[in-house]
N, C-alpha and C positions, 0 to 999 in steps of 0.2 A: 323802543328804538334806542341804539347805542351810538355814542360819538367816539369812534375810535381813532385815536391821535398818535401819529408817528412823529417823533422828535428828530430834528436835524437842522443844518443850516442850508439856506437856499443858494442855489448857483452851482454850475458844473465843477467849480473848484473844489467844492466840498463833497460831491456826490458819492465818492467812494471811501470817505472818511469812516473811521470806526464810530465817531460821534453821530453819524447819519444811518446808523443801523435802523432806527425807528422809521425813518423815511423809506428805506428799502423794503421793509416788512409791509407797510401798507400798500406799497406800489405793487408788490407781488400779489397781495390779496385782491386788489382791484383788477389785475391782468388775469389772474386765474379764475375769478368768479364773474367775469363779464360786465364790470361795472363801466359806466360811461366815461367819456373823456374828462380829464381833471379840468377845473375851471377856477379862476381867481375870485375868491370871496372871504370875507371875514378875516382879512389880513393874512390870508393864506391861500392854498389851493386845495380843493375839496372834490370829491365825487360821491354821489348819493346812489345807493343801489339796494339789492337784496341778497341775502344768503338764504337761499330757499324762500320761505314766506317772511322772513325777518328783515325788516328794514333797518338800514345802517348807513351812517355817514362817515366816510373816511377823510381825515384832515391832516394836511401838513402845513404847520404854521410857517409863514415866510417872514417872520420878524426877527430872525436869528434867534439862536437858542435862549439867550437870557431874557427875551421878551415873549416867550411861548405862551405864557398865560394871556396876553392880550388877545391873541387869536382865538384860543380855546374859549375864553369868556364871551367873546363876540358870538361865536357859533352857538354856544350854549344858550344865550339869551334869544337868538333867532329861532332855535328849534324848541324853546321852552324846556330845557333839560335841567335836571339836578345833578349835583356831583356824582351821585351813584350811578348815573347813566353814562359816565365819561370813563374810558379806559385808554391809558397812555402807554405807549411802547418806547422804551428808551434804552440806551447803552448802560451797562453796569460793570463798573471797574471791579467790584468785589465778588464777581462770579467768574468761574473759569470760562475761556472761550467755548462757546457752544452750548452753555447751560443756560436754561430758561426757568424763570420763577414767576408765579402769578401770586399777587397779593392785593388787598384792599386796605387803604390807610397806611399810616406810618409816616416817618419823616422823609426829608428830601436827600439826606445824606450829602449835602453839598453840591448836588447836581443842579447846575443853574437853570435848566429848563424846568425841572420839578419845582425848584425854589420859586420860579415866577408864577407857575400854575398854582402853588400853595397860596400865593399872595392874593389870588383871585377866588379860588374855589374852597380854600381849606384843604385838609388832608384826606378827606373821605371819597376818594375815586380810586378806581382800579389801576393797577400798574403791571405791565408785563416787563420783567426785568431781563434784558438780553445781554448775557455775559460776553465780555470782550477781554477779560483778564486785566492785569495791573502790570505796568512797566517795571515795578520794583522799588521805585522811589518817587515821592511826590513831586520833586523837581522835574521829573520826565513826563508828567501825566498830560500837560497841555499838548506837547508835541506828539504825544502817542495818540491821544483821542483825535487829534485834527490831522493824523496821518492815515494813509490809505491802508486797507486790509491787504496783508501780504499775500502772494500768490499761494504760499503753502496753506493758507487758511480758506481757501476757496471751497474745499469740499464740505467742511463743517458748516461753513456759512451757507452754502446751498442747501444742506439738509435742515438747518434752522429755518430758513425762508420757506421751504416747502411744508415744513411741520406747522408753522405759524398759519400759512394759507389753509392748510388741511382743517386746522382747528378753529378758523375764523367764524364759522357758523356757530359754533358753541360759545365762542366769546361773544358774539351778538346777542346770544340768549342769556348771557350771564351765567354760564355753567362752567366755572373755572376748573373743575375736576375733569370733565370730558375734553375740555381744551387742552389741558396739559397731557392728557392720555394721547390725544392726537399728536401733539408735538413729539412726545416720547417715541412714538412708533416710527418717526422719521430719524431722530436723533440718537436713539438707543433701542434699535429693533431687536425683537427677540431673536436669539441664535437658535438655529435648528439643531435638534438633538442628534448627534452622530454616534453616541454610545462610546463606551470605553472598553467593552469586552471584545476579546478576539474571537474567532471562529469557534464554534462549539466542537469539543474534542469527542471522537468516537468513544463509547464506553469501553472500559478496559475489562477483560474477562478475569475472573478470580485467578485463573492459573497463570495469567501474565503478570499479575501483581507481585508475586514472589517466585523465586527460582525453585525448580523441582527438587524436592528432597527425596533422598533414597530411603525407602522405609527401613526401620531397624528390624532385621530378621535374626532371629536367635538361631545360632549355629548348633548342630547336634554335638553333644559331648561324646568324645572317644574314650574308651576304657583303656587304662593303663595296665597291661597284663605282665609288666616286668617284675622280677623277684626283688626283694628288698637288697640283697647284695648287688644286683645288677643296677638298681637305681643309685646306690652309693658309689659304685665304680664309675657310673656315667657322670656323676657330679664332678669328679676330679679329673676328668679328661681334659 
């Protein structure tokens, strides 16, 4: 069984923030795969169900981002799980909007939610990094992540949510490669081949390839029957 955690901040005020993309992701998974209603437990809200035959728990910590580890650790203890059974979905400033990466282990890169989880679990858990882009300067980061997604971002955000939901069964199985493939089919679908060649040309007959040439026909020689004197006189006419 996997504990799949989406990070965010509780309350309608934050619901559409970039920082809440983890919440959005697990909500999409639960809705698409018929999980039961969310319930308050382990300092968060969770729902427990199955992706096919694979059991999984989806968790949204309600402790605010910088205390996410409290909720994750409580759920882990209850279900008797190890860090390798935990997968966290979170916003990632260092990835372009719409990019998704899966990894196991590593640092928290200053992310307050991951920092809190590290303090309880250590680094050896799975992460799904959900790119939101960077505002360009560190002084603008706080307002950027706590700002809502723009209307212009709706299309790529929808593709990412659907891709994550499509790949959720593989995530629950711990198959990161198949999970990423499912996401890619939504976010970067294969383009149909339209070809670049024009319509085939009708074959050209050899005769049409070059202009018709007039054959060289040797003209018959005409004998000159004039006398020598007559030829000399004709030259000075």
